[in-house]
N, C-alpha and C positions, 0 to 999 in steps of 0.2 A: 697428536692423536688424530685419527681420521674424522672428517666432518660428516661422513655418511653414517648410516645406521649399522654398518658392518661392525662385527665384534672386533676388538683390537687383538693384534697378535702380541701375546705376552711371552717374553723370554726370561727364563731363570738361569742365571750364570752360576755355575758350581766350580769354584777354584779348588783344585785337588793336588795333594801330595801324599802319597801312601794312604789312600782311602779305599782300597780294594774291598774291604769287608762292609763298608757303609754305602758305597756309591750306588749299587743296583737298587737296594731298598729305597734310597733317597730319590733316585730318578723315577722309579715307579710310583712313589708316594706323591711327588710333585705332579706327575701327569694324571694320577687318579683323582687328585683334588682340583684339577683345572676346570674353570667355568667358562673359559674362552679358548680359542685356538692357542696352543702353548708349545713352545720349543724349549728344550733343556740343552744348554750349551755348556759343556764341561771343558774347562781349561786345565790341562794336566801339566805339571812341571816335571816331566820325565820321571815319574814315580818308579822306583825300582821294585815295588811290590806287585806289579801287574795291574795297577788301577786302570791304565789305558786299555788293556786287553779286556777287562771287565766291562768298561764303557762300550767298547766295540761290540761285545757280545750282546749287551742290552740293546744297542742301536740296531744290530742285525735282527733282533727279535721284534722290535717295535716299529722301525721305519718300514714304510711301504713304497711302492713305485709312485704313489700320488701324495704321500704325506711323510715329511721328515719331522720326527719328533725329538730326536737326540742327535746332537752334533758334538764331535770330539775335536778339540784344538790341542795339538801336542806341542809343547814348548820344550826345546832342548837347551838353548843357551840363556833363556830368560828364567828368572826365579823370583818368587815373592808374591805374597797375597795381594797387595795393592796393584801391582802391575798385571797380575792375572785377572783381577776384577776389571781393570781398565781395558785389557785386551778383549775380555768377554763382552763388555758393553759396546766397544767398537764393532766387533763382529756381529753382535745382535742387531745393531741399528744399521750399519753400513752394508753388511752382507746379506742379512736375513730380513731386513725391513721391520724389525720389531717396533711396536708402538709404545710398549711399556716394558721396562727391564727391571727385574729384581735379582737379588743374589742371596745365596745362603751359604753358611758354613756346612761342611760335609760331615761333621761329627754327630749329626742327628740331634743337635741341641736346639735347632730351630724347626718347629713342626711345619711340614709342607701344608697342612690344613690352614695355616695362617695366611697363605698367599691369596686365596680367594677373598678374604676379608680386606686385604690391602687393595686388591684390584677393584672391589666394589667401592671403596672409599675414593679411589682415584677417578673412576669412571662416573661417579655421581657428582663430581665437581663441575 
């Protein structure tokens, strides 16, 4: 974590496979509940249902010239939840400079509103 008073960059990794119907509300929910600069990094395992297209549409809507809020990583040859999470963590830290990384299932079983609680606990330590 940074030693300055700057707010940490939080990245939430969302591993996906066939989550077209859930992904846009989840991304928007994560960003709406953010209390610090926040990036959503979606790692998609070549979903045949159009999940990646949905993520790209949300990214086009939310990303600006000065602020990237949604990033899509498309995996074609790799598969699996654990390796998707690991890829997301690697990208978050090494490519985007995230200070804190979280991850969530995309089936909406984990409320995005819980992320700020976790971030508060981490940053208060």
